[in-house]
N, CA, C, O and the ligand as a Tripos MOL2 file, in Angstrom:
@<TRIPOS>MOLECULE
protein
  269   267    68     0     0
PROTEIN
NO_CHARGES

@<TRIPOS>ATOM
      1 N          84.3550  112.0460   86.6370 N.3       1 MET1
      2 CA         85.1690  111.1550   85.7840 C.3       1 MET1
      3 C          86.4180  111.8700   85.2900 C.2       1 MET1
      4 O          87.5350  111.3650   85.4000 O.2       1 MET1
      5 N          86.1960  113.0640   84.7420 N.am      2 ARG2
      6 CA         87.3350  113.8080   84.2320 C.3       2 ARG2
      7 C          88.3290  114.1100   85.3600 C.2       2 ARG2
      8 O          89.5450  114.0720   85.1740 O.2       2 ARG2
      9 N          87.7680  114.4110   86.5300 N.am      3 ARG3
     10 CA         88.6250  114.7440   87.6560 C.3       3 ARG3
     11 C          89.5060  113.5500   88.0790 C.2       3 ARG3
     12 O          90.6740  113.7220   88.4260 O.2       3 ARG3
     13 N          88.9310  112.3560   88.0430 N.am      4 SER4
     14 CA         89.7370  111.2050   88.4740 C.3       4 SER4
     15 C          90.8450  110.9070   87.4710 C.2       4 SER4
     16 O          91.9160  110.4360   87.8550 O.2       4 SER4
     17 N          90.5990  111.1760   86.1930 N.am      5 ILE5
     18 CA         91.6590  110.9820   85.1930 C.3       5 ILE5
     19 C          92.7930  111.9680   85.4340 C.2       5 ILE5
     20 O          93.9670  111.6040   85.3620 O.2       5 ILE5
     21 N          92.4380  113.2190   85.7200 N.am      6 THR6
     22 CA         93.4630  114.2240   86.0050 C.3       6 THR6
     23 C          94.2930  113.8110   87.2140 C.2       6 THR6
     24 O          95.5170  113.9460   87.2130 O.2       6 THR6
     25 N          93.6230  113.3110   88.2370 N.am      7 THR7
     26 CA         94.3370  112.8710   89.4380 C.3       7 THR7
     27 C          95.2870  111.7280   89.1050 C.2       7 THR7
     28 O          96.4300  111.7030   89.5620 O.2       7 THR7
     29 N          94.8080  110.7990   88.3160 N.am      8 LEU8
     30 CA         95.6190  109.6470   87.9340 C.3       8 LEU8
     31 C          96.8560  110.0920   87.1630 C.2       8 LEU8
     32 O          97.9630  109.6230   87.4260 O.2       8 LEU8
     33 N          96.6610  110.9940   86.2140 N.am      9 VAL9
     34 CA         97.7750  111.4680   85.4000 C.3       9 VAL9
     35 C          98.8090  112.1750   86.2690 C.2       9 VAL9
     36 O         100.0090  111.9580   86.1000 O.2       9 VAL9
     37 N          98.3580  113.0170   87.1970 N.am     10 SER10
     38 CA         99.3270  113.7290   88.0170 C.3      10 SER10
     39 C         100.0560  112.7830   88.9660 C.2      10 SER10
     40 O         101.2220  113.0030   89.2950 O.2      10 SER10
     41 N          99.3720  111.7330   89.4020 N.am     11 MET11
     42 CA        100.0430  110.7370   90.2400 C.3      11 MET11
     43 C         101.1250  110.0010   89.4590 C.2      11 MET11
     44 O         102.2170  109.7550   89.9710 O.2      11 MET11
     45 N         100.8080  109.6540   88.2120 N.am     12 LEU12
     46 CA        101.7880  108.9720   87.3660 C.3      12 LEU12
     47 C         103.0030  109.8620   87.1230 C.2      12 LEU12
     48 O         104.1400  109.3900   87.1370 O.2      12 LEU12
     49 N         102.7560  111.1480   86.9010 N.am     13 LEU13
     50 CA        103.8400  112.0980   86.6860 C.3      13 LEU13
     51 C         104.7400  112.1550   87.9140 C.2      13 LEU13
     52 O         105.9650  112.0980   87.8040 O.2      13 LEU13
     53 N         104.1240  112.2680   89.0750 N.am     14 LEU14
     54 CA        104.8790  112.3070   90.3280 C.3      14 LEU14
     55 C         105.7240  111.0490   90.4870 C.2      14 LEU14
     56 O         106.8850  111.1150   90.8900 O.2      14 LEU14
     57 N         105.1300  109.9090   90.1680 N.am     15 LEU15
     58 CA        105.8350  108.6360   90.2660 C.3      15 LEU15
     59 C         107.0540  108.6020   89.3510 C.2      15 LEU15
     60 O         108.1370  108.1880   89.7660 O.2      15 LEU15
     61 N         106.8770  109.0360   88.1130 N.am     16 SER16
     62 CA        107.9940  108.9660   87.1790 C.3      16 SER16
     63 C         109.1090  109.9250   87.5900 C.2      16 SER16
     64 O         110.2880  109.6220   87.4050 O.2      16 SER16
     65 N         108.7440  111.0750   88.1440 N.am     17 VAL17
     66 CA        109.7610  112.0040   88.6450 C.3      17 VAL17
     67 C         110.5240  111.3630   89.8000 C.2      17 VAL17
     68 O         111.7480  111.4640   89.8800 O.2      17 VAL17
     69 N         109.7900  110.7030   90.6920 N.am     18 ALA18
     70 CA        110.4280  110.0530   91.8380 C.3      18 ALA18
     71 C         111.3970  108.9810   91.3780 C.2      18 ALA18
     72 O         112.4980  108.8730   91.9180 O.2      18 ALA18
     73 N         111.0060  108.1830   90.3840 N.am     19 PHE19
     74 CA        111.8850  107.1300   89.9020 C.3      19 PHE19
     75 C         113.0940  107.6950   89.1830 C.2      19 PHE19
     76 O         114.2030  107.1790   89.3300 O.2      19 PHE19
     77 N         112.8930  108.7440   88.4110 N.am     20 ALA20
     78 CA        113.9890  109.3200   87.6500 C.3      20 ALA20
     79 C         115.0590  109.8860   88.5640 C.2      20 ALA20
     80 O         116.2320  109.9250   88.1910 O.2      20 ALA20
     81 N         114.6740  110.3280   89.7620 N.am     21 SER21
     82 CA        115.6520  110.9690   90.6270 C.3      21 SER21
     83 C         116.1960  110.0190   91.6890 C.2      21 SER21
     84 O         116.9650  110.4390   92.5530 O.2      21 SER21
     85 N         115.8110  108.7530   91.6370 N.am     22 THR22
     86 CA        116.3550  107.7970   92.5940 C.3      22 THR22
     87 C         117.8240  107.5410   92.2840 C.2      22 THR22
     88 O         118.1790  107.2350   91.1450 O.2      22 THR22
     89 N         118.6670  107.6660   93.2840 N.am     23 THR23
     90 CA        120.0880  107.4130   93.0880 C.3      23 THR23
     91 C         120.4400  106.0060   93.5420 C.2      23 THR23
     92 O         120.0840  105.5930   94.6450 O.2      23 THR23
     93 N         121.1350  105.2810   92.6930 N.am     24 VAL24
     94 CA        121.6260  103.9550   93.0530 C.3      24 VAL24
     95 C         123.1360  103.9450   92.8150 C.2      24 VAL24
     96 O         123.6930  104.9030   92.2790 O.2      24 VAL24
     97 N         123.7820  102.8730   93.2110 N.am     25 TYR25
     98 CA        125.2390  102.8280   93.1480 C.3      25 TYR25
     99 C         125.7150  101.5550   92.4700 C.2      25 TYR25
    100 O         125.1400  100.4810   92.6440 O.2      25 TYR25
    101 N         126.7800  101.7030   91.6940 N.am     26 VAL26
    102 CA        127.3830  100.5360   91.0600 C.3      26 VAL26
    103 C         128.8540  100.4790   91.4720 C.2      26 VAL26
    104 O         129.3970  101.4560   91.9880 O.2      26 VAL26
    105 N         129.4830   99.3480   91.2450 N.am     27 THR27
    106 CA        130.9200   99.2290   91.5050 C.3      27 THR27
    107 C         131.6490   99.2020   90.1680 C.2      27 THR27
    108 O         131.0300   99.0390   89.1160 O.2      27 THR27
    109 N         132.9670   99.3640   90.2160 N.am     28 LYS28
    110 CA        133.7570   99.4020   88.9870 C.3      28 LYS28
    111 C         133.6350   98.1100   88.1960 C.2      28 LYS28
    112 O         133.5650   98.1340   86.9670 O.2      28 LYS28
    113 N         133.6100   97.0020   88.8860 N.am     29 THR29
    114 CA        133.6640   95.7150   88.1960 C.3      29 THR29
    115 C         132.3520   94.9480   88.1980 C.2      29 THR29
    116 O         132.1940   93.9970   87.4330 O.2      29 THR29
    117 N         131.4070   95.3460   89.0460 N.am     30 GLY30
    118 CA        130.1880   94.5610   89.1900 C.3      30 GLY30
    119 C         129.1850   94.7970   88.0800 C.2      30 GLY30
    120 O         129.3140   95.7450   87.3060 O.2      30 GLY30
    121 N         128.1770   93.9240   88.0040 N.am     31 SER31
    122 CA        127.1330   94.0690   86.9970 C.3      31 SER31
    123 C         125.7820   94.3640   87.6310 C.2      31 SER31
    124 O         124.7500   94.3090   86.9620 O.2      31 SER31
    125 N         125.7900   94.6790   88.9250 N.am     32 LYS32
    126 CA        124.5390   94.9640   89.6370 C.3      32 LYS32
    127 C         124.5540   96.3890   90.1630 C.2      32 LYS32
    128 O         125.6140   96.9760   90.3790 O.2      32 LYS32
    129 N         123.3590   96.9380   90.3670 N.am     33 TYR33
    130 CA        123.2860   98.2330   91.0450 C.3      33 TYR33
    131 C         122.7020   98.0440   92.4400 C.2      33 TYR33
    132 O         121.9510   97.1020   92.6950 O.2      33 TYR33
    133 N         123.0640   98.9650   93.3410 N.am     34 HIS34
    134 CA        122.8010   98.7760   94.7600 C.3      34 HIS34
    135 C         122.2260  100.0270   95.4150 C.2      34 HIS34
    136 O         122.3310  101.1310   94.8810 O.2      34 HIS34
    137 N         121.6170   99.8310   96.5850 N.am     35 THR35
    138 CA        121.2710  100.9680   97.4280 C.3      35 THR35
    139 C         122.5440  101.4310   98.1360 C.2      35 THR35
    140 O         123.5490  100.7210   98.1530 O.2      35 THR35
    141 N         122.4870  102.6400   98.7230 N.am     36 SER36
    142 CA        123.7110  103.2300   99.2810 C.3      36 SER36
    143 C         124.2830  102.4270  100.4470 C.2      36 SER36
    144 O         125.4690  102.5470  100.7520 O.2      36 SER36
    145 N         123.4630  101.6150  101.0980 N.am     37 SER37
    146 CA        123.9410  100.9190  102.2960 C.3      37 SER37
    147 C         124.3860   99.4840  102.0310 C.2      37 SER37
    148 O         124.6950   98.7510  102.9710 O.2      37 SER37
    149 N         124.4230   99.0770  100.7760 N.am     38 CYS38
    150 CA        124.7380   97.6780  100.4870 C.3      38 CYS38
    151 C         126.1890   97.3400  100.8280 C.2      38 CYS38
    152 O         127.0970   98.1380  100.6000 O.2      38 CYS38
    153 N         126.3880   96.1370  101.3810 N.am     39 ARG39
    154 CA        127.7470   95.7390  101.7760 C.3      39 ARG39
    155 C         128.6540   95.4690  100.5840 C.2      39 ARG39
    156 O         129.8720   95.4140  100.7500 O.2      39 ARG39
    157 N         128.1050   95.2990   99.3950 N.am     40 TYR40
    158 CA        128.9410   95.0630   98.2220 C.3      40 TYR40
    159 C         129.6030   96.3360   97.6980 C.2      40 TYR40
    160 O         130.4060   96.2850   96.7670 O.2      40 TYR40
    161 N         129.2700   97.4560   98.2900 N.am     41 LEU41
    162 CA        129.8080   98.7180   97.7800 C.3      41 LEU41
    163 C         131.1110   99.1100   98.4610 C.2      41 LEU41
    164 O         131.5670  100.2390   98.2810 O.2      41 LEU41
    165 N         131.7180   98.2340   99.2240 N.am     42 ASN42
    166 CA        132.9160   98.6630   99.9490 C.3      42 ASN42
    167 C         134.1350   98.8480   99.0540 C.2      42 ASN42
    168 O         135.0760   99.5420   99.4370 O.2      42 ASN42
    169 N         134.1350   98.2360   97.8600 N.am     43 LYS43
    170 CA        135.2990   98.3890   96.9850 C.3      43 LYS43
    171 C         135.2490   99.6980   96.2080 C.2      43 LYS43
    172 O         136.2310  100.4400   96.1780 O.2      43 LYS43
    173 N         134.1440   99.9760   95.5980 N.am     44 SER44
    174 CA        133.9870  101.2330   94.8830 C.3      44 SER44
    175 C         132.5080  101.5800   94.8940 C.2      44 SER44
    176 O         131.6570  100.7040   95.0490 O.2      44 SER44
    177 N         132.2100  102.8480   94.7300 N.am     45 LYS45
    178 CA        130.8250  103.2990   94.8530 C.3      45 LYS45
    179 C         130.6080  104.4240   93.8540 C.2      45 LYS45
    180 O         131.0320  105.5580   94.0790 O.2      45 LYS45
    181 N         129.9520  104.1070   92.7590 N.am     46 ILE46
    182 CA        129.7290  105.0890   91.6990 C.3      46 ILE46
    183 C         128.2380  105.4030   91.6530 C.2      46 ILE46
    184 O         127.4240  104.5220   91.3770 O.2      46 ILE46
    185 N         127.8830  106.6460   91.9210 N.am     47 ALA47
    186 CA        126.4730  107.0410   91.9630 C.3      47 ALA47
    187 C         125.9370  107.2990   90.5670 C.2      47 ALA47
    188 O         126.6270  107.8740   89.7260 O.2      47 ALA47
    189 N         124.7030  106.8740   90.3220 N.am     48 MET48
    190 CA        124.0020  107.2280   89.0910 C.3      48 MET48
    191 C         122.5090  107.1450   89.3560 C.2      48 MET48
    192 O         122.0850  106.6320   90.3920 O.2      48 MET48
    193 N         121.7230  107.6410   88.4360 N.am     49 THR49
    194 CA        120.2780  107.5490   88.6500 C.3      49 THR49
    195 C         119.8080  106.1400   88.3230 C.2      49 THR49
    196 O         120.4610  105.4000   87.5870 O.2      49 THR49
    197 N         118.6790  105.7960   88.8790 N.am     50 LEU50
    198 CA        118.1060  104.4750   88.6340 C.3      50 LEU50
    199 C         117.8900  104.2380   87.1400 C.2      50 LEU50
    200 O         118.1350  103.1420   86.6350 O.2      50 LEU50
    201 N         117.4350  105.2670   86.4470 N.am     51 THR51
    202 CA        117.1780  105.1510   85.0110 C.3      51 THR51
    203 C         118.4460  104.7680   84.2540 C.2      51 THR51
    204 O         118.4210  103.8980   83.3830 O.2      51 THR51
    205 N         119.5480  105.4240   84.5930 N.am     52 GLU52
    206 CA        120.8260  105.1150   83.9470 C.3      52 GLU52
    207 C         121.2790  103.7040   84.2930 C.2      52 GLU52
    208 O         121.7170  102.9470   83.4270 O.2      52 GLU52
    209 N         121.1670  103.3700   85.5580 N.am     53 ALA53
    210 CA        121.6580  102.0750   86.0300 C.3      53 ALA53
    211 C         120.9280  100.9250   85.3430 C.2      53 ALA53
    212 O         121.5350   99.9060   85.0120 O.2      53 ALA53
    213 N         119.6280  101.0910   85.1320 N.am     54 LYS54
    214 CA        118.8390  100.0060   84.5640 C.3      54 LYS54
    215 C         119.2380   99.6690   83.1410 C.2      54 LYS54
    216 O         118.9790   98.5630   82.6650 O.2      54 LYS54
    217 N         119.8690  100.6170   82.4570 N.am     55 ARG55
    218 CA        120.2920  100.3540   81.0770 C.3      55 ARG55
    219 C         121.3970   99.3110   81.0160 C.2      55 ARG55
    220 O         121.4460   98.5000   80.0920 O.2      55 ARG55
    221 N         122.2770   99.3370   81.9980 N.am     56 ALA56
    222 CA        123.4510   98.4820   81.9070 C.3      56 ALA56
    223 C         123.6310   97.5240   83.0690 C.2      56 ALA56
    224 O         124.4980   96.6500   83.0290 O.2      56 ALA56
    225 N         122.8250   97.6790   84.0980 N.am     57 TYR57
    226 CA        123.0160   96.8570   85.2960 C.3      57 TYR57
    227 C         121.7150   96.1840   85.7080 C.2      57 TYR57
    228 O         120.6240   96.5830   85.2990 O.2      57 TYR57
    229 N         121.8660   95.1460   86.5350 N.am     58 GLU58
    230 CA        120.7060   94.4910   87.1280 C.3      58 GLU58
    231 C         120.6290   94.8350   88.6000 C.2      58 GLU58
    232 O         121.6330   95.1970   89.2140 O.2      58 GLU58
    233 N         119.4250   94.7220   89.1740 N.am     59 ALA59
    234 CA        119.2480   95.0150   90.5910 C.3      59 ALA59
    235 C         119.9420   93.9590   91.4400 C.2      59 ALA59
    236 O         119.8800   92.7660   91.1430 O.2      59 ALA59
    237 N         120.5990   94.4110   92.4930 N.am     60 CYS60
    238 CA        121.2480   93.5050   93.4270 C.3      60 CYS60
    239 C         120.2020   92.6980   94.1750 C.2      60 CYS60
    240 O         119.1610   93.2320   94.5580 O.2      60 CYS60
    241 N         120.4700   91.4130   94.3880 N.am     61 SER61
    242 CA        119.4800   90.5910   95.0790 C.3      61 SER61
    243 C         119.6640   90.6450   96.5970 C.2      61 SER61
    244 O         118.8400   90.1120   97.3410 O.2      61 SER61
    245 N         120.7320   91.2800   97.0550 N.am     62 VAL62
    246 CA        120.9740   91.3780   98.4890 C.3      62 VAL62
    247 C         120.3040   92.6200   99.0740 C.2      62 VAL62
    248 O         119.5650   92.5260  100.0540 O.2      62 VAL62
    249 N         120.5640   93.7860   98.4710 N.am     63 CYS63
    250 CA        120.0170   95.0210   99.0450 C.3      63 CYS63
    251 C         118.6860   95.4110   98.4160 C.2      63 CYS63
    252 O         118.0200   96.3240   98.9030 O.2      63 CYS63
    253 N         118.2900   94.7390   97.3500 N.am     64 LYS64
    254 CA        117.0020   94.9590   96.6990 C.3      64 LYS64
    255 C         116.6690   96.4280   96.4300 C.2      64 LYS64
    256 O         115.7340   96.9770   97.0120 O.2      64 LYS64
    257 N         117.4480   97.0620   95.5380 N.am     65 PRO65
    258 CA        117.1260   98.4400   95.1460 C.3      65 PRO65
    259 C         115.8350   98.4750   94.3150 C.2      65 PRO65
    260 O         115.3980   97.4350   93.8220 O.2      65 PRO65
    261 N         115.2270   99.6430   94.1550 N.am     66 PRO66
    262 CA        114.0240   99.7220   93.3080 C.3      66 PRO66
    263 C         114.3500   99.3230   91.8670 C.2      66 PRO66
    264 O         115.4680   99.5360   91.3990 O.2      66 PRO66
    265 N         113.3890   98.7540   91.1780 N.am     67 ARG67
    266 CA        113.6210   98.3180   89.7990 C.3      67 ARG67
    267 C         112.9950   99.2800   88.8100 C.2      67 ARG67
    268 O         113.0910   99.0720   87.6010 O.2      67 ARG67
    269 ZN        123.4790   95.3440   96.7570 Zn       68 ZN68
@<TRIPOS>BOND
     1     1     2 1
     2     2     3 1
     3     3     4 2
     4     3     5 am
     5     5     6 1
     6     6     7 1
     7     7     8 2
     8     7     9 am
     9     9    10 1
    10    10    11 1
    11    11    12 2
    12    11    13 am
    13    13    14 1
    14    14    15 1
    15    15    16 2
    16    15    17 am
    17    17    18 1
    18    18    19 1
    19    19    20 2
    20    19    21 am
    21    21    22 1
    22    22    23 1
    23    23    24 2
    24    23    25 am
    25    25    26 1
    26    26    27 1
    27    27    28 2
    28    27    29 am
    29    29    30 1
    30    30    31 1
    31    31    32 2
    32    31    33 am
    33    33    34 1
    34    34    35 1
    35    35    36 2
    36    35    37 am
    37    37    38 1
    38    38    39 1
    39    39    40 2
    40    39    41 am
    41    41    42 1
    42    42    43 1
    43    43    44 2
    44    43    45 am
    45    45    46 1
    46    46    47 1
    47    47    48 2
    48    47    49 am
    49    49    50 1
    50    50    51 1
    51    51    52 2
    52    51    53 am
    53    53    54 1
    54    54    55 1
    55    55    56 2
    56    55    57 am
    57    57    58 1
    58    58    59 1
    59    59    60 2
    60    59    61 am
    61    61    62 1
    62    62    63 1
    63    63    64 2
    64    63    65 am
    65    65    66 1
    66    66    67 1
    67    67    68 2
    68    67    69 am
    69    69    70 1
    70    70    71 1
    71    71    72 2
    72    71    73 am
    73    73    74 1
    74    74    75 1
    75    75    76 2
    76    75    77 am
    77    77    78 1
    78    78    79 1
    79    79    80 2
    80    79    81 am
    81    81    82 1
    82    82    83 1
    83    83    84 2
    84    83    85 am
    85    85    86 1
    86    86    87 1
    87    87    88 2
    88    87    89 am
    89    89    90 1
    90    90    91 1
    91    91    92 2
    92    91    93 am
    93    93    94 1
    94    94    95 1
    95    95    96 2
    96    95    97 am
    97    97    98 1
    98    98    99 1
    99    99   100 2
   100    99   101 am
   101   101   102 1
   102   102   103 1
   103   103   104 2
   104   103   105 am
   105   105   106 1
   106   106   107 1
   107   107   108 2
   108   107   109 am
   109   109   110 1
   110   110   111 1
   111   111   112 2
   112   111   113 am
   113   113   114 1
   114   114   115 1
   115   115   116 2
   116   115   117 am
   117   117   118 1
   118   118   119 1
   119   119   120 2
   120   119   121 am
   121   121   122 1
   122   122   123 1
   123   123   124 2
   124   123   125 am
   125   125   126 1
   126   126   127 1
   127   127   128 2
   128   127   129 am
   129   129   130 1
   130   130   131 1
   131   131   132 2
   132   131   133 am
   133   133   134 1
   134   134   135 1
   135   135   136 2
   136   135   137 am
   137   137   138 1
   138   138   139 1
   139   139   140 2
   140   139   141 am
   141   141   142 1
   142   142   143 1
   143   143   144 2
   144   143   145 am
   145   145   146 1
   146   146   147 1
   147   147   148 2
   148   147   149 am
   149   149   150 1
   150   150   151 1
   151   151   152 2
   152   151   153 am
   153   153   154 1
   154   154   155 1
   155   155   156 2
   156   155   157 am
   157   157   158 1
   158   158   159 1
   159   159   160 2
   160   159   161 am
   161   161   162 1
   162   162   163 1
   163   163   164 2
   164   163   165 am
   165   165   166 1
   166   166   167 1
   167   167   168 2
   168   167   169 am
   169   169   170 1
   170   170   171 1
   171   171   172 2
   172   171   173 am
   173   173   174 1
   174   174   175 1
   175   175   176 2
   176   175   177 am
   177   177   178 1
   178   178   179 1
   179   179   180 2
   180   179   181 am
   181   181   182 1
   182   182   183 1
   183   183   184 2
   184   183   185 am
   185   185   186 1
   186   186   187 1
   187   187   188 2
   188   187   189 am
   189   189   190 1
   190   190   191 1
   191   191   192 2
   192   191   193 am
   193   193   194 1
   194   194   195 1
   195   195   196 2
   196   195   197 am
   197   197   198 1
   198   198   199 1
   199   199   200 2
   200   199   201 am
   201   201   202 1
   202   202   203 1
   203   203   204 2
   204   203   205 am
   205   205   206 1
   206   206   207 1
   207   207   208 2
   208   207   209 am
   209   209   210 1
   210   210   211 1
   211   211   212 2
   212   211   213 am
   213   213   214 1
   214   214   215 1
   215   215   216 2
   216   215   217 am
   217   217   218 1
   218   218   219 1
   219   219   220 2
   220   219   221 am
   221   221   222 1
   222   222   223 1
   223   223   224 2
   224   223   225 am
   225   225   226 1
   226   226   227 1
   227   227   228 2
   228   227   229 am
   229   229   230 1
   230   230   231 1
   231   231   232 2
   232   231   233 am
   233   233   234 1
   234   234   235 1
   235   235   236 2
   236   235   237 am
   237   237   238 1
   238   238   239 1
   239   239   240 2
   240   239   241 am
   241   241   242 1
   242   242   243 1
   243   243   244 2
   244   243   245 am
   245   245   246 1
   246   246   247 1
   247   247   248 2
   248   247   249 am
   249   249   250 1
   250   250   251 1
   251   251   252 2
   252   251   253 am
   253   253   254 1
   254   254   255 1
   255   255   256 2
   256   255   257 am
   257   257   258 1
   258   258   259 1
   259   259   260 2
   260   259   261 am
   261   261   262 1
   262   262   263 1
   263   263   264 2
   264   263   265 am
   265   265   266 1
   266   266   267 1
   267   267   268 2
@<TRIPOS>SUBSTRUCTURE
     1 MET1         2 RESIDUE 1 A MET
     2 ARG2         6 RESIDUE 1 A ARG
     3 ARG3        10 RESIDUE 1 A ARG
     4 SER4        14 RESIDUE 1 A SER
     5 ILE5        18 RESIDUE 1 A ILE
     6 THR6        22 RESIDUE 1 A THR
     7 THR7        26 RESIDUE 1 A THR
     8 LEU8        30 RESIDUE 1 A LEU
     9 VAL9        34 RESIDUE 1 A VAL
    10 SER10       38 RESIDUE 1 A SER
    11 MET11       42 RESIDUE 1 A MET
    12 LEU12       46 RESIDUE 1 A LEU
    13 LEU13       50 RESIDUE 1 A LEU
    14 LEU14       54 RESIDUE 1 A LEU
    15 LEU15       58 RESIDUE 1 A LEU
    16 SER16       62 RESIDUE 1 A SER
    17 VAL17       66 RESIDUE 1 A VAL
    18 ALA18       70 RESIDUE 1 A ALA
    19 PHE19       74 RESIDUE 1 A PHE
    20 ALA20       78 RESIDUE 1 A ALA
    21 SER21       82 RESIDUE 1 A SER
    22 THR22       86 RESIDUE 1 A THR
    23 THR23       90 RESIDUE 1 A THR
    24 VAL24       94 RESIDUE 1 A VAL
    25 TYR25       98 RESIDUE 1 A TYR
    26 VAL26      102 RESIDUE 1 A VAL
    27 THR27      106 RESIDUE 1 A THR
    28 LYS28      110 RESIDUE 1 A LYS
    29 THR29      114 RESIDUE 1 A THR
    30 GLY30      118 RESIDUE 1 A GLY
    31 SER31      122 RESIDUE 1 A SER
    32 LYS32      126 RESIDUE 1 A LYS
    33 TYR33      130 RESIDUE 1 A TYR
    34 HIS34      134 RESIDUE 1 A HIS
    35 THR35      138 RESIDUE 1 A THR
    36 SER36      142 RESIDUE 1 A SER
    37 SER37      146 RESIDUE 1 A SER
    38 CYS38      150 RESIDUE 1 A CYS
    39 ARG39      154 RESIDUE 1 A ARG
    40 TYR40      158 RESIDUE 1 A TYR
    41 LEU41      162 RESIDUE 1 A LEU
    42 ASN42      166 RESIDUE 1 A ASN
    43 LYS43      170 RESIDUE 1 A LYS
    44 SER44      174 RESIDUE 1 A SER
    45 LYS45      178 RESIDUE 1 A LYS
    46 ILE46      182 RESIDUE 1 A ILE
    47 ALA47      186 RESIDUE 1 A ALA
    48 MET48      190 RESIDUE 1 A MET
    49 THR49      194 RESIDUE 1 A THR
    50 LEU50      198 RESIDUE 1 A LEU
    51 THR51      202 RESIDUE 1 A THR
    52 GLU52      206 RESIDUE 1 A GLU
    53 ALA53      210 RESIDUE 1 A ALA
    54 LYS54      214 RESIDUE 1 A LYS
    55 ARG55      218 RESIDUE 1 A ARG
    56 ALA56      222 RESIDUE 1 A ALA
    57 TYR57      226 RESIDUE 1 A TYR
    58 GLU58      230 RESIDUE 1 A GLU
    59 ALA59      234 RESIDUE 1 A ALA
    60 CYS60      238 RESIDUE 1 A CYS
    61 SER61      242 RESIDUE 1 A SER
    62 VAL62      246 RESIDUE 1 A VAL
    63 CYS63      250 RESIDUE 1 A CYS
    64 LYS64      254 RESIDUE 1 A LYS
    65 PRO65      258 RESIDUE 1 A PRO
    66 PRO66      262 RESIDUE 1 A PRO
    67 ARG67      266 RESIDUE 1 A ARG
    68 ZN68       269 GROUP 0 **** ****
């Protein structure tokens, strides 16, 4: 039992690290964040972490970045 809790906790930690380091992109004027390959990024492409982006932007419905 104790072992499975430890495993669960370390998995959650790994997950949060993975999410914190995900890079997404926003444009100068847009209100959505995108994956690097999205076609909406042709005007401008500003990189930030997913955590930062989620504070001020919404996920793009075309390229479907992680939420
Ligand atoms: Zn997009």
